[in-house]
C-alpha positions as CSV (number, residue, x, y, z in Angstrom):
1,M,-20.3,10.4,121.1
2,P,-23.5,12.4,120.8
3,V,-25.4,12.4,117.6
4,P,-25.5,15.8,115.9
5,P,-28.9,17.4,115.3
6,I,-30.6,16.7,111.9
7,D,-30.2,20.3,110.8
8,N,-26.4,20.0,110.9
9,Q,-26.0,16.8,108.9
10,P,-24.6,17.1,105.4
11,L,-26.9,16.1,102.4
12,W,-24.1,15.2,100.0
13,P,-24.2,11.4,100.8
14,L,-27.9,11.4,99.9
15,A,-27.2,13.2,96.7
16,V,-24.4,10.8,95.8
17,Y,-26.7,7.8,96.6
18,F,-29.5,9.3,94.4
19,A,-27.1,9.9,91.5
20,A,-25.7,6.4,91.8
21,I,-29.3,5.0,91.6
22,V,-30.1,7.1,88.6
23,L,-26.9,6.1,86.8
24,T,-27.4,2.4,87.6
25,V,-31.0,2.4,86.2
26,A,-29.9,4.4,83.1
27,A,-27.0,2.0,82.5
28,M,-29.3,-1.1,82.8
29,I,-31.9,0.4,80.4
30,G,-29.2,1.5,78.0
31,L,-27.5,-1.9,78.0
32,S,-30.8,-3.8,77.5
33,Y,-31.6,-1.5,74.5
34,V,-28.1,-2.0,72.9
35,L,-27.7,-5.7,73.7
36,G,-31.3,-6.9,73.6
37,Q,-32.8,-9.0,70.9
38,R,-35.1,-7.5,68.3
39,H,-38.0,-9.5,67.0
40,R,-40.1,-8.3,64.1
41,E,-42.1,-11.5,63.4
42,R,-45.8,-11.4,63.2
43,A,-46.2,-13.7,66.2
44,T,-44.2,-11.4,68.5
45,A,-47.2,-9.2,69.2
46,E,-49.6,-12.1,69.8
47,P,-50.6,-12.8,73.4
48,Y,-49.2,-16.1,74.7
49,E,-49.6,-17.6,78.1
50,S,-48.5,-20.9,79.6
51,G,-47.8,-22.4,76.3
52,I,-51.3,-22.0,75.1
53,V,-52.2,-19.6,72.2
54,S,-55.1,-17.5,73.3
55,T,-58.4,-17.7,71.5
56,G,-61.4,-15.4,71.8
57,T,-61.6,-12.1,73.7
58,A,-60.2,-11.3,77.2
59,R,-63.5,-9.6,78.1
60,V,-65.1,-12.6,79.6
61,R,-68.0,-12.0,82.0
62,F,-68.0,-14.0,85.1
63,D,-71.0,-14.9,87.2
64,I,-71.6,-12.7,90.2
65,K,-71.1,-15.8,92.5
66,F,-67.4,-15.7,91.9
67,Y,-67.2,-12.2,93.2
68,L,-69.5,-13.0,96.1
69,V,-67.2,-15.9,97.1
70,A,-64.2,-13.7,97.0
71,V,-65.9,-11.1,99.2
72,F,-67.0,-13.7,101.7
73,F,-63.5,-15.1,101.8
74,L,-62.0,-11.7,102.5
75,I,-64.6,-11.1,105.3
76,F,-64.0,-14.4,107.0
77,D,-60.3,-14.4,106.4
78,L,-60.1,-11.1,108.3
79,E,-62.0,-12.8,111.1
80,A,-59.2,-15.4,111.3
81,A,-56.5,-12.6,111.4
82,F,-58.3,-10.8,114.2
83,L,-58.8,-14.0,116.2
84,Y,-55.1,-14.9,115.7
85,A,-54.1,-11.5,117.1
86,W,-56.5,-12.1,120.1
87,A,-55.1,-15.6,120.7
88,V,-51.6,-14.1,120.9
89,A,-52.7,-11.6,123.6
90,V,-55.2,-13.8,125.4
91,R,-53.4,-13.8,128.7
92,E,-53.2,-10.0,128.7
93,T,-56.9,-9.5,127.8
94,G,-58.2,-11.9,130.4
95,W,-61.9,-12.7,130.8
96,P,-63.1,-9.3,129.3
97,G,-61.1,-10.1,126.1
98,Y,-62.6,-13.6,126.0
99,A,-66.1,-12.1,126.2
100,E,-65.3,-9.7,123.5
101,A,-64.0,-12.5,121.3
102,L,-67.1,-14.5,121.9
103,V,-69.3,-11.5,120.8
104,F,-67.1,-11.0,117.7
105,I,-67.5,-14.7,116.8
106,G,-71.2,-14.5,117.5
107,V,-71.7,-11.5,115.2
108,L,-69.8,-13.3,112.4
109,A,-71.7,-16.5,113.0
110,A,-74.9,-14.6,112.7
111,A,-73.7,-13.0,109.4
112,L,-72.8,-16.5,108.1
113,V,-76.2,-17.9,109.1
114,Y,-77.9,-14.9,107.4
115,L,-76.0,-15.4,104.2
116,W,-76.7,-19.1,104.3
117,R,-80.5,-18.6,104.8
118,L,-80.5,-15.9,102.1
119,G,-79.0,-18.4,99.6
120,A,-75.9,-16.5,98.9
121,L,-73.8,-19.6,99.4
122,D,-75.8,-21.8,97.1
123,W,-74.1,-22.7,93.8
124,G,-76.5,-25.2,92.4
125,K,-80.0,-24.7,91.1
126,R,-82.7,-24.4,93.7
127,K,-85.0,-27.4,93.9
128,P,-88.6,-26.4,93.3
129,T,-90.7,-26.3,96.5
130,R,-94.3,-27.4,96.7
């Protein structure tokens, strides 16, 4: 049985589906409003996480090293994803693919050595040099 062209297909099933979704969402919101509990205590508006009452402000400044480690992780995590994709297709790529993977690993190793020499990976205080 041939499939009719897209122009000739009726749109009423899509409209019924959309209406069913809107009615379901409206019913869920309405029932939660009618059946839901209402709390008016003072502690209801307080932030509470993992059983610990928060103290201080949420605007805590972190050291830049935390962000650097996150960026380095993303960079080298992408390296692993690219190398995994290469490993899956290693038979199809052959020796040229192997050479390209070595160049890729070499560039990332050079970047790691550069970051290491720059001191971007050092967490502790530097020892004074004489």
